[in-house]
Structures are given as C-alpha cells and as structure tokens.
VOPAGU-2260 file (C-alpha; in pm, 1 decimal, decimal comma):
REM VOPAGU-2260
SITE   aa  ch    i         X         Y         Z
SITE  MET   A    0    6797,2  -13592,6  -19666,0
SITE  LYS   A    1    6530,8  -13867,5  -19674,2
SITE  LYS   A    2    6791,6  -14118,3  -19562,7
SITE  PHE   A    3    6879,4  -13899,2  -19263,7
SITE  LEU   A    4    6515,1  -13858,4  -19166,1
SITE  LYS   A    5    6478,3  -14238,0  -19151,3
SITE  SER   A    6    6810,4  -14296,4  -18975,7
SITE  GLN   A    7    6905,4  -14352,8  -18614,5
SITE  SER   A    8    7094,6  -14021,1  -18633,2
SITE  LEU   A    9    6762,7  -13838,1  -18630,2
SITE  ALA   A   10    6639,0  -14023,9  -18322,4
SITE  ILE   A   11    6968,7  -13971,6  -18141,8
SITE  GLY   A   12    6978,9  -13605,1  -18244,2
SITE  LEU   A   13    6628,4  -13555,7  -18105,5
SITE  ALA   A   14    6729,1  -13739,7  -17790,1
SITE  MET   A   15    7037,7  -13519,4  -17750,7
SITE  PHE   A   16    6823,0  -13209,2  -17789,3
SITE  SER   A   17    6586,4  -13335,5  -17519,9
SITE  MET   A   18    6872,5  -13431,2  -17287,3
SITE  PHE   A   19    7035,0  -13089,5  -17324,9
SITE  PHE   A   20    6708,1  -12898,6  -17314,8
SITE  GLY   A   21    6660,7  -12849,1  -16943,3
SITE  ALA   A   22    6610,2  -12562,8  -16702,0
SITE  GLY   A   23    6899,9  -12344,9  -16814,1
SITE  ASN   A   24    6821,9  -12386,9  -17183,0
SITE  ILE   A   25    6482,6  -12224,2  -17134,0
SITE  ILE   A   26    6545,1  -11959,7  -16872,1
SITE  PHE   A   27    6876,0  -11808,3  -16976,6
SITE  PRO   A   28    6786,5  -11736,8  -17342,4
SITE  LEU   A   29    6477,2  -11559,0  -17209,6
SITE  ALA   A   30    6689,6  -11366,0  -16959,1
SITE  VAL   A   31    6934,9  -11271,3  -17235,1
SITE  GLY   A   32    6656,5  -11141,5  -17458,8
SITE  GLN   A   33    6496,8  -10941,5  -17180,1
SITE  PHE   A   34    6835,2  -10785,6  -17093,3
SITE  ALA   A   35    6949,0  -10717,2  -17451,1
SITE  GLY   A   36    6628,4  -10569,6  -17594,5
SITE  GLU   A   37    6690,7  -10410,9  -17933,5
SITE  LYS   A   38    7051,7  -10536,9  -17935,1
SITE  ASN   A   39    6952,4  -10898,2  -17888,5
SITE  SER   A   40    7125,5  -11011,3  -18210,0
SITE  PHE   A   41    7462,8  -10949,1  -18044,2
SITE  ALA   A   42    7361,0  -11122,1  -17723,4
SITE  ILE   A   43    7226,9  -11432,6  -17896,6
SITE  LEU   A   44    7554,9  -11472,0  -18087,2
SITE  GLY   A   45    7739,3  -11493,1  -17756,7
SITE  LEU   A   46    7481,5  -11730,8  -17611,0
SITE  ILE   A   47    7489,7  -11966,4  -17910,2
SITE  LEU   A   48    7869,1  -11973,2  -17902,1
SITE  THR   A   49    7887,3  -12104,2  -17544,1
SITE  ALA   A   50    7551,8  -12284,3  -17522,8
SITE  ALA   A   51    7525,2  -12455,6  -17864,7
SITE  ILE   A   52    7857,6  -12452,5  -18051,5
SITE  MET   A   53    8090,5  -12530,4  -17760,5
SITE  PRO   A   54    7878,8  -12823,4  -17635,7
SITE  ILE   A   55    7903,5  -12984,1  -17979,8
SITE  VAL   A   56    8277,2  -12920,1  -17979,1
SITE  GLY   A   57    8276,1  -13099,0  -17642,4
SITE  VAL   A   58    8086,3  -13393,6  -17791,1
SITE  ILE   A   59    8335,7  -13414,0  -18078,9
SITE  ALA   A   60    8625,7  -13403,9  -17833,0
SITE  MET   A   61    8478,5  -13687,6  -17626,8
SITE  ILE   A   62    8409,5  -13892,8  -17940,1
SITE  LEU   A   63    8776,7  -13855,1  -18036,0
SITE  PHE   A   64    8854,3  -14008,7  -17696,1
SITE  ASN   A   65    8590,2  -14279,9  -17756,9
SITE  GLY   A   66    8385,6  -14147,6  -17463,7
SITE  ASN   A   67    8660,9  -14236,7  -17216,2
SITE  TYR   A   68    8641,7  -13993,6  -16920,3
SITE  ARG   A   69    8971,3  -14114,2  -16771,8
SITE  GLN   A   70    9168,6  -14045,7  -17087,4
SITE  PHE   A   71    8997,8  -13714,7  -17160,7
SITE  PHE   A   72    9032,6  -13560,3  -16813,6
SITE  GLY   A   73    9340,8  -13761,5  -16720,0
SITE  ARG   A   74    9559,8  -13556,7  -16952,2
SITE  ILE   A   75    9582,6  -13291,3  -16679,1
SITE  GLY   A   76    9692,3  -13559,2  -16431,1
SITE  LYS   A   77    9529,7  -13873,3  -16297,3
SITE  THR   A   78    9408,1  -13730,7  -15964,5
SITE  PRO   A   79    9323,7  -13375,5  -16085,6
SITE  GLY   A   80    9146,2  -13524,6  -16387,7
SITE  PHE   A   81    8937,2  -13759,8  -16175,3
SITE  LEU   A   82    8845,2  -13482,6  -15930,3
SITE  LEU   A   83    8750,4  -13251,5  -16216,5
SITE  ALA   A   84    8530,4  -13517,7  -16377,4
SITE  LEU   A   85    8368,2  -13596,8  -16041,1
SITE  SER   A   86    8304,8  -13226,3  -15975,0
SITE  ILE   A   87    8145,9  -13177,1  -16317,1
SITE  ILE   A   88    7915,0  -13477,6  -16295,7
SITE  THR   A   89    7816,0  -13382,4  -15939,9
SITE  LEU   A   90    7721,6  -13030,7  -16053,8
SITE  LEU   A   91    7520,8  -13182,9  -16337,3
SITE  GLY   A   92    7367,1  -13434,3  -16098,3
SITE  PRO   A   93    7237,7  -13385,7  -15744,0
SITE  LEU   A   94    7414,3  -13058,1  -15656,2
SITE  GLY   A   95    7313,1  -12843,9  -15950,4
SITE  SER   A   96    7144,6  -12899,6  -16282,4
SITE  THR   A   97    6914,7  -13188,3  -16185,0
SITE  PRO   A   98    6748,7  -13013,5  -15887,3
SITE  ARG   A   99    6738,0  -12693,6  -16095,0
SITE  CYS   A  100    6532,7  -12879,2  -16356,3
SITE  ILE   A  101    6289,9  -12994,6  -16086,4
SITE  ALA   A  102    6266,8  -12642,9  -15943,2
SITE  LEU   A  103    6186,3  -12491,0  -16283,5
SITE  ALA   A  104    5925,8  -12758,2  -16356,1
SITE  PHE   A  105    5756,2  -12665,1  -16028,4
SITE  THR   A  106    5767,1  -12289,8  -16098,6
SITE  THR   A  107    5625,5  -12340,5  -16448,8
SITE  LEU   A  108    5336,8  -12557,7  -16331,0
SITE  LYS   A  109    5272,3  -12340,5  -16023,3
SITE  SER   A  110    5189,9  -12051,1  -16254,8
SITE  THR   A  111    4917,4  -12254,7  -16426,1
SITE  PHE   A  112    4727,9  -12510,1  -16218,5
SITE  LEU   A  113    4956,3  -12672,9  -15963,0
SITE  HIS   A  114    4863,2  -12605,4  -15601,2
SITE  ILE   A  115    5092,1  -12828,4  -15396,9
SITE  SER   A  116    5395,0  -12750,9  -15183,6
SITE  PRO   A  117    5738,8  -12745,6  -15347,5
SITE  LEU   A  118    5849,1  -13020,5  -15106,1
SITE  LEU   A  119    5575,5  -13255,9  -15223,0
SITE  PHE   A  120    5640,9  -13173,2  -15587,6
SITE  SER   A  121    6014,9  -13239,7  -15548,0
SITE  ALA   A  122    5942,9  -13571,6  -15378,8
SITE  LEU   A  123    5703,0  -13680,0  -15655,2
SITE  ALA   A  124    5948,3  -13566,7  -15923,3
SITE  CYS   A  125    6228,5  -13770,3  -15766,4
SITE  VAL   A  126    6004,4  -14078,9  -15757,8
SITE  LEU   A  127    5918,5  -14028,1  -16126,5
SITE  ILE   A  128    6286,3  -13984,7  -16215,6
SITE  PHE   A  129    6368,2  -14303,5  -16025,5
SITE  CYS   A  130    6105,6  -14503,1  -16215,7
SITE  PHE   A  131    6246,7  -14402,3  -16554,2
SITE  THR   A  132    6614,4  -14409,4  -16459,2
SITE  ILE   A  133    6612,2  -14754,9  -16305,2
SITE  LYS   A  134    6511,1  -14880,8  -16652,2
SITE  LYS   A  135    6779,3  -14682,2  -16827,2
SITE  ASN   A  136    6763,2  -14885,6  -17149,0
SITE  HIS   A  137    6432,8  -14711,1  -17229,6
SITE  ILE   A  138    6561,6  -14354,4  -17189,6
SITE  LEU   A  139    6670,4  -14297,3  -17549,9
SITE  THR   A  140    6337,8  -14420,1  -17690,8
SITE  LEU   A  141    6141,7  -14204,8  -17446,3
SITE  LEU   A  142    6342,6  -13894,0  -17532,3
SITE  GLY   A  143    6394,2  -13944,3  -17903,4
SITE  TRP   A  144    6053,9  -14047,3  -18032,2
SITE  ILE   A  145    5793,6  -13955,8  -17768,4
SITE  LEU   A  146    5859,1  -13630,5  -17584,7
SITE  THR   A  147    6088,4  -13434,7  -17817,7
SITE  PRO   A  148    5850,8  -13401,6  -18117,2
SITE  VAL   A  149    5574,1  -13278,2  -17885,1
SITE  LEU   A  150    5816,1  -13038,4  -17717,8
SITE  LEU   A  151    5945,5  -12901,6  -18048,3
SITE  ALA   A  152    5590,5  -12853,1  -18179,8
SITE  SER   A  153    5490,1  -12666,3  -17863,1
SITE  LEU   A  154    5798,2  -12444,3  -17862,3
SITE  THR   A  155    5760,5  -12367,9  -18233,6
SITE  ALA   A  156    5397,1  -12267,8  -18183,7
SITE  VAL   A  157    5483,8  -12034,0  -17895,0
SITE  ILE   A  158    5769,8  -11874,7  -18088,9
SITE  LEU   A  159    5559,3  -11821,7  -18404,7
SITE  ILE   A  160    5266,1  -11673,9  -18213,2
SITE  GLY   A  161    5508,1  -11456,5  -18018,7
SITE  PHE   A  162    5660,7  -11316,6  -18336,1
SITE  LEU   A  163    5319,2  -11251,7  -18490,3
SITE  THR   A  164    5210,3  -11054,8  -18182,3
SITE  SER   A  165    5546,2  -10890,5  -18115,0
SITE  HIS   A  166    5600,1  -10541,2  -17985,8
SITE  GLU   A  167    5904,4  -10324,5  -18043,8
SITE  ALA   A  168    6208,2  -10439,6  -17850,1
SITE  LEU   A  169    6305,4  -10214,1  -17563,2
SITE  PRO   A  170    6596,2   -9972,9  -17628,0
SITE  ILE   A  171    6900,8  -10022,0  -17403,6
SITE  ASP   A  172    7211,9   -9817,1  -17328,5
SITE  HIS   A  173    7468,6  -10099,6  -17322,3
SITE  SER   A  174    7729,4  -10129,5  -17597,3
SITE  ASN   A  175    7717,0  -10410,0  -17853,2
SITE  MET   A  176    8026,1  -10573,4  -17700,3
SITE  HIS   A  177    7880,1  -10557,3  -17348,9
SITE  VAL   A  178    7563,3  -10725,4  -17470,8
SITE  PHE   A  179    7763,5  -10991,9  -17659,3
SITE  LEU   A  180    7971,4  -11072,3  -17350,4
SITE  HIS   A  181    7656,2  -11088,4  -17139,1
SITE  GLY   A  182    7511,5  -11348,7  -17375,0
SITE  LEU   A  183    7843,2  -11535,4  -17374,2
SITE  LYS   A  184    7845,7  -11558,8  -16992,9
SITE  GLU   A  185    7478,1  -11648,5  -16969,4
SITE  GLY   A  186    7561,6  -11941,2  -17197,1
SITE  TYR   A  187    7780,8  -12078,0  -16917,6
SITE  ASN   A  188    7470,8  -12111,3  -16700,2
SITE  THR   A  189    7309,2  -12359,2  -16938,3
SITE  MET   A  190    7590,2  -12601,6  -16837,9
SITE  ASP   A  191    7568,7  -12763,5  -17182,2
SITE  LEU   A  192    7944,4  -12805,9  -17226,2
SITE  LEU   A  193    7958,7  -12992,8  -16895,7
SITE  ALA   A  194    7670,0  -13213,2  -17002,9
SITE  ALA   A  195    7832,8  -13281,9  -17340,9
SITE  PHE   A  196    8125,0  -13461,4  -17174,3
SITE  PHE   A  197    7891,4  -13724,1  -17032,0
SITE  PHE   A  198    7601,4  -13736,7  -17279,2
SITE  SER   A  199    7841,0  -13821,6  -17562,9
SITE  SER   A  200    7962,2  -14134,2  -17388,7
SITE  THR   A  201    7601,8  -14234,3  -17314,3
SITE  ILE   A  202    7518,1  -14212,3  -17683,3
SITE  LEU   A  203    7828,7  -14408,1  -17784,8
SITE  THR   A  204    7730,0  -14678,8  -17535,6
SITE  VAL   A  205    7381,8  -14700,2  -17685,9
SITE  LEU   A  206    7529,9  -14733,4  -18035,8
SITE  ARG   A  207    7757,0  -15015,0  -17919,3
SITE  GLU   A  208    7460,5  -15193,7  -17763,2
SITE  ARG   A  209    7283,8  -15169,9  -18098,8
SITE  SER   A  210    7584,5  -15336,3  -18265,7
SITE  VAL   A  211    7671,1  -15030,9  -18474,7
SITE  GLU   A  212    8023,4  -15051,7  -18618,4
SITE  PRO   A  213    8270,9  -14809,4  -18448,7
SITE  LYS   A  214    8338,2  -14587,7  -18753,4
SITE  GLN   A  215    7972,7  -14577,8  -18848,8
SITE  GLY   A  216    7881,8  -14504,3  -18485,8
SITE  ILE   A  217    8119,2  -14207,8  -18474,2
SITE  ARG   A  218    7973,7  -14063,1  -18795,4
SITE  MET   A  219    7623,6  -14119,5  -18665,1
SITE  ALA   A  220    7704,7  -13951,1  -18333,2
SITE  LEU   A  221    7858,1  -13651,4  -18512,6
SITE  ARG   A  222    7555,0  -13608,0  -18739,0
SITE  ALA   A  223    7323,1  -13638,3  -18442,3
SITE  SER   A  224    7530,1  -13384,2  -18246,4
SITE  LEU   A  225    7517,1  -13129,1  -18526,2
SITE  PHE   A  226    7142,9  -13178,6  -18565,5
SITE  GLY   A  227    7087,5  -13143,0  -18190,7
SITE  ALA   A  228    7300,4  -12826,5  -18181,6
SITE  LEU   A  229    7104,5  -12674,2  -18469,0
SITE  LEU   A  230    6776,3  -12736,7  -18288,6
SITE  LEU   A  231    6916,5  -12582,0  -17971,1
SITE  ALA   A  232    7044,2  -12273,9  -18154,0
SITE  VAL   A  233    6707,9  -12216,0  -18324,6
SITE  VAL   A  234    6516,4  -12249,9  -17997,3
SITE  TYR   A  235    6765,2  -12024,0  -17815,5
SITE  ALA   A  236    6728,2  -11754,3  -18079,3
SITE  GLY   A  237    6349,6  -11786,4  -18082,0
SITE  PHE   A  238    6306,1  -11763,0  -17706,2
SITE  SER   A  239    6562,0  -11486,3  -17677,9
SITE  TYR   A  240    6372,5  -11272,0  -17928,3
SITE  LEU   A  241    6043,1  -11354,3  -17756,5
SITE  ALA   A  242    6177,6  -11201,9  -17436,3
SITE  ALA   A  243    6328,8  -10907,8  -17626,4
SITE  PHE   A  244    5983,7  -10827,8  -17771,6
SITE  HIS   A  245    5758,2  -10924,0  -17480,0
SITE  GLY   A  246    5976,9  -10935,0  -17168,1
SITE  GLY   A  247    5942,0  -10569,6  -17078,1
SITE  GLN   A  248    5570,3  -10610,5  -17001,2
SITE  PHE   A  249    5603,9  -10825,6  -16690,0
SITE  GLU   A  250    5686,4  -10752,2  -16329,6
SITE  ILE   A  251    5842,3  -11073,3  -16199,9
SITE  THR   A  252    6059,6  -11155,8  -15901,0
SITE  GLY   A  253    6286,8  -11416,3  -16063,1
SITE  LYS   A  254    6412,5  -11537,2  -16400,6
SITE  ASP   A  255    6229,6  -11866,2  -16354,7
SITE  GLU   A  256    5889,3  -11689,9  -16360,9
SITE  LEU   A  257    5948,1  -11527,7  -16700,7
SITE  LEU   A  258    5883,4  -11846,3  -16898,9
SITE  ALA   A  259    5531,5  -11911,3  -16770,8
SITE  ALA   A  260    5441,3  -11541,6  -16786,7
SITE  ILE   A  261    5536,4  -11507,1  -17154,9
SITE  THR   A  262    5392,9  -11846,7  -17254,7
SITE  LEU   A  263    5053,4  -11785,6  -17094,1
SITE  LYS   A  264    5030,3  -11436,0  -17242,4
SITE  ILE   A  265    5125,7  -11543,6  -17594,0
SITE  ALA   A  266    4944,7  -11875,7  -17620,0
SITE  GLY   A  267    4646,7  -11800,5  -17397,4
SITE  PRO   A  268    4538,4  -11985,0  -17082,4
SITE  TYR   A  269    4453,3  -12320,9  -17244,2
SITE  ALA   A  270    4727,9  -12362,4  -17502,9
SITE  GLY   A  271    4966,9  -12198,4  -17257,1
SITE  LEU   A  272    4879,2  -12462,3  -17000,2
SITE  LEU   A  273    4961,9  -12740,6  -17246,6
SITE  VAL   A  274    5294,8  -12580,6  -17336,6
SITE  CYS   A  275    5385,0  -12531,0  -16970,6
SITE  ILE   A  276    5309,6  -12896,6  -16896,6
SITE  THR   A  277    5523,4  -13005,1  -17194,0
SITE  ILE   A  278    5814,0  -12786,9  -17084,4
SITE  ALA   A  279    5785,7  -12916,8  -16728,9
SITE  PHE   A  280    5813,5  -13272,6  -16861,6
SITE  ALA   A  281    6112,4  -13164,0  -17072,4
SITE  CYS   A  282    6283,7  -13045,4  -16755,3
SITE  LEU   A  283    6213,9  -13381,2  -16591,5
SITE  THR   A  284    6347,7  -13578,7  -16889,5
SITE  THR   A  285    6669,7  -13379,9  -16873,7
SITE  ALA   A  286    6684,0  -13457,9  -16503,5
SITE  ILE   A  287    6644,9  -13827,8  -16591,5
SITE  ALA   A  288    6939,2  -13813,1  -16833,2
SITE  LEU   A  289    7157,1  -13619,1  -16587,2
SITE  ILE   A  290    7092,1  -13835,5  -16284,3
SITE  SER   A  291    7145,0  -14148,7  -16495,1
SITE  ALA   A  292    7486,9  -14020,4  -16607,8
SITE  PHE   A  293    7578,3  -13926,2  -16248,4
SITE  THR   A  294    7470,9  -14263,4  -16109,4
SITE  ASP   A  295    7666,3  -14451,0  -16376,0
SITE  PHE   A  296    7981,9  -14251,1  -16306,4
SITE  VAL   A  297    7969,1  -14278,1  -15927,7
SITE  GLN   A  298    7876,0  -14646,9  -15926,9
SITE  LYS   A  299    8158,4  -14740,4  -16165,7
SITE  GLU   A  300    8433,5  -14487,0  -16096,5
SITE  VAL   A  301    8385,3  -14407,3  -15726,4
SITE  PHE   A  302    8226,1  -14720,9  -15580,9
SITE  LYS   A  303    8397,4  -14954,3  -15833,4
SITE  GLU   A  304    8062,6  -15139,7  -15870,3
SITE  LYS   A  305    8076,2  -15251,2  -15505,6
SITE  VAL   A  306    7748,8  -15063,2  -15450,5
SITE  SER   A  307    7453,4  -15147,6  -15672,9
SITE  TYR   A  308    7317,0  -14909,5  -15934,9
SITE  GLY   A  309    6982,3  -14892,0  -15754,0
SITE  VAL   A  310    7130,7  -14795,9  -15416,9
SITE  THR   A  311    7353,7  -14533,1  -15580,9
SITE  LEU   A  312    7051,7  -14393,8  -15765,0
SITE  VAL   A  313    6846,6  -14366,2  -15444,9
SITE  GLY   A  314    7131,1  -14181,2  -15270,2
SITE  ALA   A  315    7166,6  -13941,0  -15562,6
SITE  LEU   A  316    6794,8  -13866,2  -15565,2
SITE  LEU   A  317    6785,8  -13802,6  -15189,9
SITE  ILE   A  318    7054,7  -13535,5  -15232,9
SITE  THR   A  319    6869,7  -13401,2  -15537,3
SITE  PHE   A  320    6551,6  -13369,1  -15333,0
SITE  VAL   A  321    6726,3  -13168,0  -15059,4
SITE  VAL   A  322    6897,6  -12931,2  -15305,5
SITE  SER   A  323    6576,1  -12879,6  -15507,4
SITE  THR   A  324    6411,4  -12726,0  -15199,6
SITE  PHE   A  325    6638,6  -12420,8  -15241,7
SITE  GLU   A  326    6437,6  -12348,8  -15559,1
SITE  PHE   A  327    6566,1  -12213,3  -15888,9
SITE  THR   A  328    6699,4  -11881,6  -15758,8
SITE  GLY   A  329    6894,4  -12034,4  -15472,2
SITE  ILE   A  330    7045,0  -12310,1  -15687,8
SITE  SER   A  331    7144,3  -12060,3  -15959,2
SITE  ALA   A  332    7309,3  -11834,4  -15701,1
SITE  PHE   A  333    7523,1  -12130,7  -15594,1
SITE  LEU   A  334    7609,0  -12242,9  -15947,0
SITE  GLY   A  335    7678,2  -11900,5  -16100,5
SITE  PRO   A  336    8020,6  -11824,7  -15951,3
SITE  ILE   A  337    8142,7  -12182,7  -16002,2
SITE  LEU   A  338    8051,8  -12177,7  -16371,0
SITE  GLN   A  339    8201,8  -11832,2  -16429,9
SITE  ILE   A  340    8532,8  -11957,4  -16289,4
SITE  CYS   A  341    8540,1  -12307,1  -16441,2
SITE  TYR   A  342    8399,1  -12262,8  -16791,4
SITE  PRO   A  343    8706,0  -12093,9  -16954,1
SITE  GLY   A  344    8932,9  -12371,4  -16826,2
SITE  LEU   A  345    8697,4  -12639,9  -16957,5
SITE  ILE   A  346    8686,2  -12469,9  -17298,2
SITE  VAL   A  347    9067,3  -12466,1  -17310,4
SITE  LEU   A  348    9079,1  -12833,1  -17204,2
SITE  THR   A  349    8831,4  -12927,8  -17477,4
SITE  LEU   A  350    9011,8  -12744,1  -17755,9
SITE  LEU   A  351    9355,2  -12873,2  -17653,4
SITE  ASN   A  352    9229,6  -13231,7  -17635,8
SITE  ILE   A  353    9096,8  -13199,6  -17991,2
SITE  ALA   A  354    9433,0  -13056,4  -18100,5
SITE  TYR   A  355    9606,2  -13347,6  -17928,6
SITE  ARG   A  356    9399,7  -13609,5  -18109,5
SITE  LEU   A  357    9412,1  -13443,7  -18450,9
SITE  LYS   A  358    9757,0  -13279,6  -18451,4
SITE  ASN   A  359    9934,9  -13449,0  -18158,0
SITE  PHE   A  360    9962,1  -13110,2  -17981,3
SITE  ALA   A  361   10080,2  -13213,8  -17634,5
SITE  PRO   A  362   10081,4  -12905,1  -17401,3
SITE  ILE   A  363    9785,6  -12924,6  -17162,4
SITE  LYS   A  364    9851,0  -12867,3  -16790,8
SITE  VAL   A  365    9988,7  -12512,3  -16795,9
SITE  PRO   A  366    9723,5  -12371,4  -17034,8
SITE  VAL   A  367    9431,2  -12542,2  -16855,6
SITE  PHE   A  368    9535,4  -12461,5  -16498,7
SITE  GLY   A  369    9636,6  -12113,3  -16613,4
SITE  ALA   A  370    9286,5  -12059,0  -16756,1
SITE  PHE   A  371    9126,2  -12172,7  -16428,3
SITE  ILE   A  372    9349,1  -11939,6  -16224,4
SITE  LEU   A  373    9301,7  -11639,3  -16453,2
SITE  SER   A  374    8923,4  -11678,2  -16464,6
SITE  ALA   A  375    8913,6  -11706,9  -16083,4
SITE  LEU   A  376    9122,8  -11390,5  -16045,1
SITE  PHE   A  377    8910,3  -11205,0  -16298,4
SITE  TYR   A  378    8589,9  -11310,1  -16123,0
SITE  PHE   A  379    8706,4  -11199,4  -15777,7
SITE  LEU   A  380    8858,5  -10874,8  -15904,1
SITE  SER   A  381    8536,4  -10794,0  -16088,4
SITE  GLY   A  382    8339,5  -10862,8  -15772,4
SITE  MET   A  383    8564,9  -10635,1  -15568,1
SITE  ALA   A  384    8533,0  -10360,2  -15829,1
SITE  LEU   A  385    8153,3  -10376,8  -15803,5
SITE  LEU   A  386    8167,7  -10358,6  -15423,6
SITE  THR   A  387    8387,2  -10048,0  -15429,2
SITE  LYS   A  388    8152,3   -9855,7  -15659,7
C-alpha cells in the first residue's frame, strides 16, 4: 500500500479522476438521487455500472490495443471506424462535453458571486483552456498533484456534512427495476466510456515519454484506472445520496442549478463558495483534457499534421465557445438522444474487442451495427409511445 501511495500510479489515478470528473459526473448523480429518493441504492448501481465500471473496461480495452484508435475502431471497417472515432472525439470536444463543462462552471459560479454575462465567461474560459492546453506537457502534473487533492477534500467535506444533516429520502412510486434502468441511462450522459477511449492513450503516451517499460506501463495504467474508477464510484454514490436526502427541498429550473443549491445549503455561504469555485475549476480541467485529446486527434488523423497544433486548438476553441452559449440545458438536450442511441453499440464494441484480444473472438461488425440499429429503433419507438399517451 505504501509503495502504491508513492508511485506514479497514484498520480495518474488522481489525474484520471480529474480528467473524467467534469460536468456530467457532478450533475447526473445528483439528478439520479433526486429522482430515485428512497430507492436510490438501485439507481446508483445502474449509474456506477455505466459511469464507473464501463469506462474502466474501456480503458482496459484500449490498453490491450496499445492506445491505437485505428486498430480499436478499425475492426468494424476502416472508414466506419474512423468516422465513429471522429464522431466520439468531436462530441467529447467542441460539440458536447467541453462546452458543457464551461456551461456548468458558469452556472455554479453564477449562484455564488459571479456577475458577468455567459458570453464573457465562455470567452475567458476558452482563453484559460488555451493557455493550459498549448503547454500540454504540464497537464498531468496540474491535474494529478494540484487540483485533484483539493477537489477530493472539498467533495468529501460536502458529502460528510450532507450526511450529518440529512433528512429522510422522499418516497417514490417507481419500481426498483425502473429506478435501476434510470440510473443506467443517466450514466450514459456522463460520457465517461467515450472519454476512456481517448484518455487511456493520453496516459500511455505520458508513460512512454517518462521512459516507463511497456509491460510496467500497462500495469501502472491498469492500477491507476482502477483507483480512478473507485474514486468516481465513491463520489457518485455520495452525491447521489446527497440529492436523495436534500434534493426535494429546492425549486430549480434545471439540473445544472441543483449542485450549487445543495452545496451552499449544506456547507454554508463561505465554505460553499470555496467548494463551488473548486468544482468550477474541476470542470475547466476536464475541458482542458478533452480539448487536448480532440486537438491531437484532428491534427494528426484529419489534418495529417499539415495544420499546426496551435491553429487546430484555436479552431476547436472557437467552436467550443459558440456551443457553450447554448448553456447546459441546451447542450444536454442535443447530446441526450445521441448518447441513448450510441452507448449500447459502444459497449458491445468494447467487450468484443477485449474478447478478440484475450480469446481471439473475431465476430464484430454484425453485433456492433446490430446494437446501434436496435438502440436507435428502441429510442424512436419509445419516443412515439410517449407521444401517443
């Protein structure tokens, strides 16, 4: 244990937690707890399955492919695989998760002391992200040893105070299975499995740059992944139960407002302010990691390094700025249907790629495309059923 605490695995595990811990990782556990009430234990099981366990399975799968996107996604076909990888990294980057992180940071700070327009905040956030991302060799140090311990201490304090001042969870009429499936689907919205495909390769690259031997690097990455997943699962459970106990007391207009409302009530105006600032910075550090991964992919795989990293980064941040102006609710409304349709297919792809590496199980195209088609049909049929009620 002491050896682990002094190892690079700890720093990388903390960095992975901070990279994963963005807008969705805060809001959707709270939303799950508020929805599930007294049956939250079933909901959090579903959430942890798709938002903590599956992302680590995704990291393991990518490690088995040595972080090679082309090989991993290319098993469904060269062109479909490239388009799928490009779609995923674009949703993580300027069209989805990155602007969502900025939007949540703004909402969290707006509830405390910030009195500027969302446009100005988004512009300043993009400038800050640019400053850190252009020096990408410093990202792991920033995330692993500086921000994450402060973030974990703040979150732990809020969770402990929340449990000590807890009320009875609200009773609900939904069945246990309905609540479990709700948590399972809300886990899609964290987008952690999508992020795992690209964060794993980033970590492997860092290990290579530090001259870590390949086998040792793989073991280190696996230990770090498990540690990061454990931290995520604990925080998910804690925040979910906070909302189950306290979430019924607030009248809010959007999921993104629940975080600041609960934090300020539990921790008080001064400590709550500090926690909100820390969480806002956590959102921005996740945005840094996401936009860095997007810029790397586009510059190397799309532009074939004919366009510089800096120019690609500026273009990505301009798009991010525009999308962030739709705010958290608008961005989530755009992402929701896409994730509901795509996630089952990505889970199937991940599991089959692991089976291929470990057991040489070859079938891939029919199961993966079948999962995409079935989830799309299920989504649209469910939507039509709701409209006819």
